[in-house]
PDB file of N, CA, C and O in Angstrom:
ATOM      1  N   UNK A   1       1.050  -0.982   0.513  1.00  0.00           N
ATOM      2  CA  UNK A   1      -0.243  -0.181  -0.063  1.00  0.00           C
ATOM      3  C   UNK A   1       0.981   0.903  -0.062  1.00  0.00           C
ATOM      4  O   UNK A   1       1.876   0.923   0.782  1.00  0.00           O
ATOM      5  N   UNK A   2       0.823   2.010  -1.423  1.00  0.00           N
ATOM      6  CA  UNK A   2       0.746   3.659  -0.710  1.00  0.00           C
ATOM      7  C   UNK A   2       0.535   4.954  -0.763  1.00  0.00           C
ATOM      8  O   UNK A   2      -0.003   5.379  -1.785  1.00  0.00           O
ATOM      9  N   UNK A   3       0.931   5.995   0.408  1.00  0.00           N
ATOM     10  CA  UNK A   3       0.200   6.848   0.138  1.00  0.00           C
ATOM     11  C   UNK A   3       0.977   7.666   0.890  1.00  0.00           C
ATOM     12  O   UNK A   3       1.573   7.743   1.965  1.00  0.00           O
ATOM     13  N   UNK A   4       0.655   8.412  -0.401  1.00  0.00           N
ATOM     14  CA  UNK A   4       1.748   9.120  -1.213  1.00  0.00           C
ATOM     15  C   UNK A   4       2.793   8.895  -1.279  1.00  0.00           C
ATOM     16  O   UNK A   4       2.782   7.899  -2.002  1.00  0.00           O
ATOM     17  N   UNK A   5       4.058   9.145  -0.980  1.00  0.00           N
ATOM     18  CA  UNK A   5       5.037   8.877  -1.047  1.00  0.00           C
ATOM     19  C   UNK A   5       5.959   7.775   0.205  1.00  0.00           C
ATOM     20  O   UNK A   5       7.141   7.562   0.478  1.00  0.00           O
ATOM     21  N   UNK A   6       4.677   7.316   0.674  1.00  0.00           N
ATOM     22  CA  UNK A   6       4.719   6.474   1.872  1.00  0.00           C
ATOM     23  C   UNK A   6       4.624   5.158   1.773  1.00  0.00           C
ATOM     24  O   UNK A   6       3.459   4.760   1.752  1.00  0.00           O
ATOM     25  N   UNK A   7       5.428   4.358   1.705  1.00  0.00           N
ATOM     26  CA  UNK A   7       4.880   2.596   1.844  1.00  0.00           C
ATOM     27  C   UNK A   7       4.577   2.000   2.954  1.00  0.00           C
ATOM     28  O   UNK A   7       5.452   1.338   3.511  1.00  0.00           O
ATOM     29  N   UNK A   8       4.014   2.043   3.198  1.00  0.00           N
ATOM     30  CA  UNK A   8       3.123   0.166   5.087  1.00  0.00           C
ATOM     31  C   UNK A   8       3.055  -1.350   3.511  1.00  0.00           C
ATOM     32  O   UNK A   8       2.781  -1.463   2.316  1.00  0.00           O
ATOM     33  N   UNK A   9       3.439  -2.009   4.479  1.00  0.00           N
ATOM     34  CA  UNK A   9       2.564  -3.394   3.793  1.00  0.00           C
ATOM     35  C   UNK A   9       2.320  -3.819   5.281  1.00  0.00           C
ATOM     36  O   UNK A   9       3.068  -3.637   6.242  1.00  0.00           O
ATOM     37  N   UNK A  10       1.054  -4.448   5.241  1.00  0.00           N
ATOM     38  CA  UNK A  10       0.335  -5.259   5.576  1.00  0.00           C
ATOM     39  C   UNK A  10      -0.280  -6.765   5.111  1.00  0.00           C
ATOM     40  O   UNK A  10      -0.944  -7.207   4.173  1.00  0.00           O
ATOM     41  N   UNK A  11       0.364  -7.290   6.371  1.00  0.00           N
ATOM     42  CA  UNK A  11      -0.625  -9.111   6.260  1.00  0.00           C
ATOM     43  C   UNK A  11      -1.137  -9.234   7.057  1.00  0.00           C
ATOM     44  O   UNK A  11      -0.513  -9.140   8.114  1.00  0.00           O
ATOM     45  N   UNK A  12      -2.849  -9.575   7.124  1.00  0.00           N
ATOM     46  CA  UNK A  12      -3.034 -10.322   7.469  1.00  0.00           C
ATOM     47  C   UNK A  12      -3.772 -11.664   7.783  1.00  0.00           C
ATOM     48  O   UNK A  12      -4.116 -12.280   6.774  1.00  0.00           O
ATOM     49  N   UNK A  13      -4.011 -12.107   8.709  1.00  0.00           N
ATOM     50  CA  UNK A  13      -4.474 -13.539   8.223  1.00  0.00           C
ATOM     51  C   UNK A  13      -5.472 -13.707   9.246  1.00  0.00           C
ATOM     52  O   UNK A  13      -5.151 -13.520  10.420  1.00  0.00           O
ATOM     53  N   UNK A  14      -7.066 -14.157   8.827  1.00  0.00           N
ATOM     54  CA  UNK A  14      -8.128 -14.888   9.653  1.00  0.00           C
ATOM     55  C   UNK A  14      -7.828 -16.726   9.650  1.00  0.00           C
ATOM     56  O   UNK A  14      -7.563 -17.433   8.678  1.00  0.00           O
ATOM     57  N   UNK A  15      -7.991 -17.134  11.137  1.00  0.00           N
ATOM     58  CA  UNK A  15      -8.172 -18.691  10.849  1.00  0.00           C
ATOM     59  C   UNK A  15      -8.996 -18.874  11.798  1.00  0.00           C
ATOM     60  O   UNK A  15      -9.399 -18.060  12.628  1.00  0.00           O
ATOM     61  N   UNK A  16      -9.321 -20.289  11.631  1.00  0.00           N
ATOM     62  CA  UNK A  16      -9.859 -21.174  13.061  1.00  0.00           C
ATOM     63  C   UNK A  16      -9.645 -21.470  14.616  1.00  0.00           C
ATOM     64  O   UNK A  16      -8.692 -21.821  15.312  1.00  0.00           O
ATOM     65  N   UNK A  17     -10.762 -21.213  14.790  1.00  0.00           N
ATOM     66  CA  UNK A  17     -10.476 -21.579  16.436  1.00  0.00           C
ATOM     67  C   UNK A  17     -10.734 -21.716  17.042  1.00  0.00           C
ATOM     68  O   UNK A  17     -11.093 -20.772  17.746  1.00  0.00           O
ATOM     69  N   UNK A  18     -10.883 -23.270  17.577  1.00  0.00           N
ATOM     70  CA  UNK A  18     -12.448 -23.676  18.054  1.00  0.00           C
ATOM     71  C   UNK A  18     -13.414 -23.776  17.378  1.00  0.00           C
ATOM     72  O   UNK A  18     -13.459 -24.585  16.451  1.00  0.00           O
ATOM     73  N   UNK A  19     -15.034 -22.473  17.879  1.00  0.00           N
ATOM     74  CA  UNK A  19     -16.310 -22.340  17.073  1.00  0.00           C
ATOM     75  C   UNK A  19     -15.795 -21.046  16.740  1.00  0.00           C
ATOM     76  O   UNK A  19     -16.577 -20.613  15.893  1.00  0.00           O
ATOM     77  N   UNK A  20     -15.169 -20.449  16.887  1.00  0.00           N
ATOM     78  CA  UNK A  20     -14.476 -19.090  16.102  1.00  0.00           C
ATOM     79  C   UNK A  20     -13.491 -18.652  15.115  1.00  0.00           C
ATOM     80  O   UNK A  20     -13.070 -19.494  14.321  1.00  0.00           O
ATOM     81  N   UNK A  21     -13.271 -18.029  15.085  1.00  0.00           N
ATOM     82  CA  UNK A  21     -11.841 -17.438  14.319  1.00  0.00           C
ATOM     83  C   UNK A  21     -10.708 -16.399  15.744  1.00  0.00           C
ATOM     84  O   UNK A  21     -11.025 -15.964  16.851  1.00  0.00           O
ATOM     85  N   UNK A  22      -9.405 -16.364  14.977  1.00  0.00           N
ATOM     86  CA  UNK A  22      -8.257 -15.295  15.235  1.00  0.00           C
ATOM     87  C   UNK A  22      -7.669 -14.507  14.407  1.00  0.00           C
ATOM     88  O   UNK A  22      -6.656 -15.038  13.953  1.00  0.00           O
ATOM     89  N   UNK A  23      -7.856 -13.494  14.019  1.00  0.00           N
ATOM     90  CA  UNK A  23      -7.314 -12.793  13.254  1.00  0.00           C
ATOM     91  C   UNK A  23      -5.373 -12.164  14.214  1.00  0.00           C
ATOM     92  O   UNK A  23      -4.862 -11.906  15.304  1.00  0.00           O
ATOM     93  N   UNK A  24      -5.088 -12.257  12.705  1.00  0.00           N
ATOM     94  CA  UNK A  24      -3.570 -11.394  13.451  1.00  0.00           C
ATOM     95  C   UNK A  24      -2.715 -10.390  12.200  1.00  0.00           C
ATOM     96  O   UNK A  24      -2.557 -10.604  10.998  1.00  0.00           O
ATOM     97  N   UNK A  25      -2.299  -9.314  13.020  1.00  0.00           N
ATOM     98  CA  UNK A  25      -1.964  -7.969  11.550  1.00  0.00           C
ATOM     99  C   UNK A  25      -0.690  -8.384  11.663  1.00  0.00           C
ATOM    100  O   UNK A  25      -0.474  -8.866  12.774  1.00  0.00           O
ATOM    101  N   UNK A  26       0.350  -8.382  10.850  1.00  0.00           N
ATOM    102  CA  UNK A  26       1.283  -7.989  11.125  1.00  0.00           C
ATOM    103  C   UNK A  26       1.939  -6.920   9.300  1.00  0.00           C
ATOM    104  O   UNK A  26       1.929  -7.144   8.090  1.00  0.00           O
ATOM    105  N   UNK A  27       2.602  -5.300  10.651  1.00  0.00           N
ATOM    106  CA  UNK A  27       2.796  -4.285  10.100  1.00  0.00           C
ATOM    107  C   UNK A  27       4.217  -3.757   9.325  1.00  0.00           C
ATOM    108  O   UNK A  27       5.153  -4.550   9.425  1.00  0.00           O
ATOM    109  N   UNK A  28       4.439  -2.715   8.691  1.00  0.00           N
ATOM    110  CA  UNK A  28       6.266  -2.852   8.475  1.00  0.00           C
ATOM    111  C   UNK A  28       5.482  -1.484   7.706  1.00  0.00           C
ATOM    112  O   UNK A  28       4.540  -1.303   6.936  1.00  0.00           O
ATOM    113  N   UNK A  29       6.437  -0.721   8.387  1.00  0.00           N
ATOM    114  CA  UNK A  29       6.050   1.460   7.650  1.00  0.00           C
ATOM    115  C   UNK A  29       6.508   2.519   8.908  1.00  0.00           C
ATOM    116  O   UNK A  29       7.181   2.188   9.884  1.00  0.00           O
ATOM    117  N   UNK A  30       6.270   3.117   8.784  1.00  0.00           N
ATOM    118  CA  UNK A  30       6.905   4.232   9.037  1.00  0.00           C
ATOM    119  C   UNK A  30       6.432   4.303  10.949  1.00  0.00           C
ATOM    120  O   UNK A  30       5.453   5.040  10.836  1.00  0.00           O
ATOM    121  N   UNK A  31       6.492   4.126  11.871  1.00  0.00           N
ATOM    122  CA  UNK A  31       6.010   4.163  13.023  1.00  0.00           C
ATOM    123  C   UNK A  31       5.155   4.985  12.816  1.00  0.00           C
ATOM    124  O   UNK A  31       4.153   4.520  12.274  1.00  0.00           O
ATOM    125  N   UNK A  32       5.135   6.344  13.094  1.00  0.00           N
ATOM    126  CA  UNK A  32       4.067   7.257  13.224  1.00  0.00           C
ATOM    127  C   UNK A  32       3.403   6.733  12.216  1.00  0.00           C
ATOM    128  O   UNK A  32       2.268   7.067  12.558  1.00  0.00           O
ATOM    129  N   UNK A  33       3.251   6.110  11.138  1.00  0.00           N
ATOM    130  CA  UNK A  33       2.379   6.219  10.441  1.00  0.00           C
ATOM    131  C   UNK A  33       0.849   5.022  10.876  1.00  0.00           C
ATOM    132  O   UNK A  33      -0.379   5.036  10.961  1.00  0.00           O
ATOM    133  N   UNK A  34       1.762   4.321  10.999  1.00  0.00           N
ATOM    134  CA  UNK A  34       1.240   1.981  11.696  1.00  0.00           C
ATOM    135  C   UNK A  34       0.525   3.394  12.976  1.00  0.00           C
ATOM    136  O   UNK A  34      -0.253   4.316  12.732  1.00  0.00           O
ATOM    137  N   UNK A  35       1.320   2.936  14.515  1.00  0.00           N
ATOM    138  CA  UNK A  35       0.869   3.912  14.820  1.00  0.00           C
ATOM    139  C   UNK A  35      -0.294   5.087  14.947  1.00  0.00           C
ATOM    140  O   UNK A  35      -0.730   5.617  15.969  1.00  0.00           O
ATOM    141  N   UNK A  36      -0.606   5.285  13.720  1.00  0.00           N
ATOM    142  CA  UNK A  36      -2.263   6.284  13.457  1.00  0.00           C
ATOM    143  C   UNK A  36      -3.382   5.010  13.248  1.00  0.00           C
ATOM    144  O   UNK A  36      -4.540   5.004  13.668  1.00  0.00           O
ATOM    145  N   UNK A  37      -2.555   3.718  12.320  1.00  0.00           N
ATOM    146  CA  UNK A  37      -3.066   3.012  11.839  1.00  0.00           C
ATOM    147  C   UNK A  37      -3.901   1.762  12.448  1.00  0.00           C
ATOM    148  O   UNK A  37      -4.936   1.204  12.084  1.00  0.00           O
ATOM    149  N   UNK A  38      -2.986   1.557  13.557  1.00  0.00           N
ATOM    150  CA  UNK A  38      -3.491   0.402  14.743  1.00  0.00           C
ATOM    151  C   UNK A  38      -4.316   0.565  15.109  1.00  0.00           C
ATOM    152  O   UNK A  38      -4.769  -0.425  15.683  1.00  0.00           O
ATOM    153  N   UNK A  39      -5.152   1.725  15.136  1.00  0.00           N
ATOM    154  CA  UNK A  39      -6.410   1.379  15.907  1.00  0.00           C
ATOM    155  C   UNK A  39      -7.583   1.177  14.771  1.00  0.00           C
ATOM    156  O   UNK A  39      -8.495   0.359  14.889  1.00  0.00           O
ATOM    157  N   UNK A  40      -7.404   2.072  13.640  1.00  0.00           N
ATOM    158  CA  UNK A  40      -8.706   1.562  12.257  1.00  0.00           C
ATOM    159  C   UNK A  40      -8.651  -0.057  11.763  1.00  0.00           C
ATOM    160  O   UNK A  40      -9.420  -0.625  10.988  1.00  0.00           O
ATOM    161  N   UNK A  41      -7.606  -0.542  12.400  1.00  0.00           N
ATOM    162  CA  UNK A  41      -6.938  -1.783  11.674  1.00  0.00           C
ATOM    163  C   UNK A  41      -7.169  -2.859  12.839  1.00  0.00           C
ATOM    164  O   UNK A  41      -6.956  -4.045  12.587  1.00  0.00           O
ATOM    165  N   UNK A  42      -7.657  -2.410  14.273  1.00  0.00           N
ATOM    166  CA  UNK A  42      -7.867  -3.844  14.848  1.00  0.00           C
ATOM    167  C   UNK A  42      -9.423  -3.306  15.123  1.00  0.00           C
ATOM    168  O   UNK A  42     -10.139  -3.780  16.006  1.00  0.00           O
ATOM    169  N   UNK A  43      -9.700  -2.567  14.500  1.00  0.00           N
ATOM    170  CA  UNK A  43     -11.631  -2.305  14.667  1.00  0.00           C
ATOM    171  C   UNK A  43     -11.649  -3.296  13.623  1.00  0.00           C
ATOM    172  O   UNK A  43     -11.856  -4.479  13.893  1.00  0.00           O
ATOM    173  N   UNK A  44     -11.505  -3.011  12.792  1.00  0.00           N
ATOM    174  CA  UNK A  44     -12.132  -3.378  11.534  1.00  0.00           C
ATOM    175  C   UNK A  44     -11.775  -5.102  11.555  1.00  0.00           C
ATOM    176  O   UNK A  44     -12.739  -5.857  11.431  1.00  0.00           O
ATOM    177  N   UNK A  45     -10.705  -5.564  11.677  1.00  0.00           N
ATOM    178  CA  UNK A  45     -10.294  -6.702  12.516  1.00  0.00           C
ATOM    179  C   UNK A  45     -11.337  -7.560  12.799  1.00  0.00           C
ATOM    180  O   UNK A  45     -11.837  -8.474  12.145  1.00  0.00           O
ATOM    181  N   UNK A  46     -11.618  -7.021  14.085  1.00  0.00           N
ATOM    182  CA  UNK A  46     -12.546  -7.272  15.242  1.00  0.00           C
ATOM    183  C   UNK A  46     -14.098  -7.289  14.418  1.00  0.00           C
ATOM    184  O   UNK A  46     -14.946  -8.157  14.622  1.00  0.00           O
ATOM    185  N   UNK A  47     -14.258  -6.158  13.470  1.00  0.00           N
ATOM    186  CA  UNK A  47     -15.728  -6.042  12.340  1.00  0.00           C
ATOM    187  C   UNK A  47     -16.056  -8.003  12.363  1.00  0.00           C
ATOM    188  O   UNK A  47     -17.034  -8.699  12.635  1.00  0.00           O
ATOM    189  N   UNK A  48     -14.727  -8.256  11.945  1.00  0.00           N
ATOM    190  CA  UNK A  48     -14.281  -8.844  10.694  1.00  0.00           C
ATOM    191  C   UNK A  48     -14.817 -10.876  11.241  1.00  0.00           C
ATOM    192  O   UNK A  48     -15.413 -11.765  10.634  1.00  0.00           O
ATOM    193  N   UNK A  49     -14.233 -10.789  12.527  1.00  0.00           N
ATOM    194  CA  UNK A  49     -13.969 -11.420  13.701  1.00  0.00           C
ATOM    195  C   UNK A  49     -15.748 -11.689  14.676  1.00  0.00           C
ATOM    196  O   UNK A  49     -15.990 -12.603  15.465  1.00  0.00           O
ATOM    197  N   UNK A  50     -16.584 -10.699  14.300  1.00  0.00           N
ATOM    198  CA  UNK A  50     -17.654 -11.329  15.190  1.00  0.00           C
ATOM    199  C   UNK A  50     -18.352 -11.306  15.448  1.00  0.00           C
ATOM    200  O   UNK A  50     -19.235 -10.903  14.691  1.00  0.00           O
ATOM    201  N   UNK A  51     -18.757 -11.831  17.165  1.00  0.00           N
ATOM    202  CA  UNK A  51     -20.476 -12.965  16.147  1.00  0.00           C
ATOM    203  C   UNK A  51     -21.181 -12.287  15.824  1.00  0.00           C
ATOM    204  O   UNK A  51     -22.195 -12.679  15.246  1.00  0.00           O
TER     205      UNK A  51
END
């Protein structure tokens, strides 16, 4: 993903766990951008696997 001249790499997984699922996210890029993006990513992944 590119935001202007800033490059961010995101890798996410959704895996079965028991009767539900679990998610993980690995982010690589400038720390300030990742700190700002992390809460949005967490919300999106939570909504993806909520009951």
